[in-house]
N, C-alpha and C positions, 0 to 999 in steps of 0.2 A: 503495500500499500504507500503511496505516494504521500509528503506532508501536507498537499492538497487536499487528497481523499482524507487522511486523518482530519483532518480541521472541520470538515463537513460531516463526521461522524462524533465527534468531540461537543457532548453535551452543554457545555460552558461557550465553546465559540458558536455553534448551533444558536444557542440563548440569545447571544448579542449581536448575530446577524444581521438584521433589521437595521439597525443603529448604523453601521457600516457604509453603507452605500451613498444616503444623503450626506454623510460626514465628509467620504473622500473623492466623491464626485461632483465637480461644481455643478449647480443646475439639475440635480438628478430627478428631483420631484417634476420640473418643468419639462423637462426629457421625455418621463412617462407621461404626460399628459398630453404634451404634443403626440407622442406615438399613438395615443387614445384618438386623437384626434385626427390623423391621417390614417388610421385604421378604418374609423368610420365614415371617412370618405368614400371608401371602397367596399366595404363591410355591408352585408344585408341589416336591418334591425333586429333580425333574429339569429344574426351569424354565430356561429361555432368557431372560437380562436383556439388555435393549438399555440400553446408557448411552451418552450422548449427551456431548460433550465429554468424550471417556475418554483424551485425551492426557495424560500423564503416568502414566498408570496406578494412581494411588493407590486409586483407588475400585475398580476391577477385581479388586486383589491384595487386598483386604480384603474383597470378596464372594467372591472365591474360596479364601481360606482360610478363611472361614466357614461354608461350604455344598459341600462336595466335590463334588457330584453336579451344582452347577448350570455352565452354559456361558452364554459371552456373546456378543454383538455390539457392539463398541466403534466408535464413530462420531467423529471430528475432522477439523476443516479442514486441520490441519497434521501434515504426513507425519511432520516431525520429531519433534513430541510424540509423534505413534504409534509412532514407532522406540522412543523412550523408555521409552513404556507396556509394550513387548515386553521392554525391558530390566528395568523394574521388577519385572513380571512372573517374570520368571526361569523356572525350570522351570513354574509354572502358565500359561503361554504357550499351551501346546496345548489349552487351553479358551475360548480368547478368538479369536474371528475379526474384528479391527481394521482398518478402512479407512480411508481419507480420503473427506473431501466435499469439494465446489465448490459456489461459489454458485450454478454454474447447477444442480448437481442440488438443492440446497436450493428453488430456486424450482421447479423441476418437481414435488419433492414437496409443495410447496404447492399447486401448481395441478391437478395429474395425479399422486394419490397413488398409484392403482393401477400408475403404471409405477415405483415405489419399490421 
């Protein structure tokens, strides 16, 4: 396991994760809001949005708040981060199907996309 993988399975690091992006990325919240606006220009009112790297749930929450009829598929390799996403979403979690992926699944999706 790499240091990055260790970080996303460390309970203390996971608990602090949602604090990081807004602190370390200038304009992070504005960027998420702009992403929601740009998606809304092309997506249907009842769109189902795929979010890759959904652990933490910050993007899911912003998109769910911006578009009340959208639903979401959130994928992340870390089950602990997806649990955090569910907590971050709170009552909005009912609109998101979140699931962990594995290296095997990612490899299979690249070689046999119909199986995914």
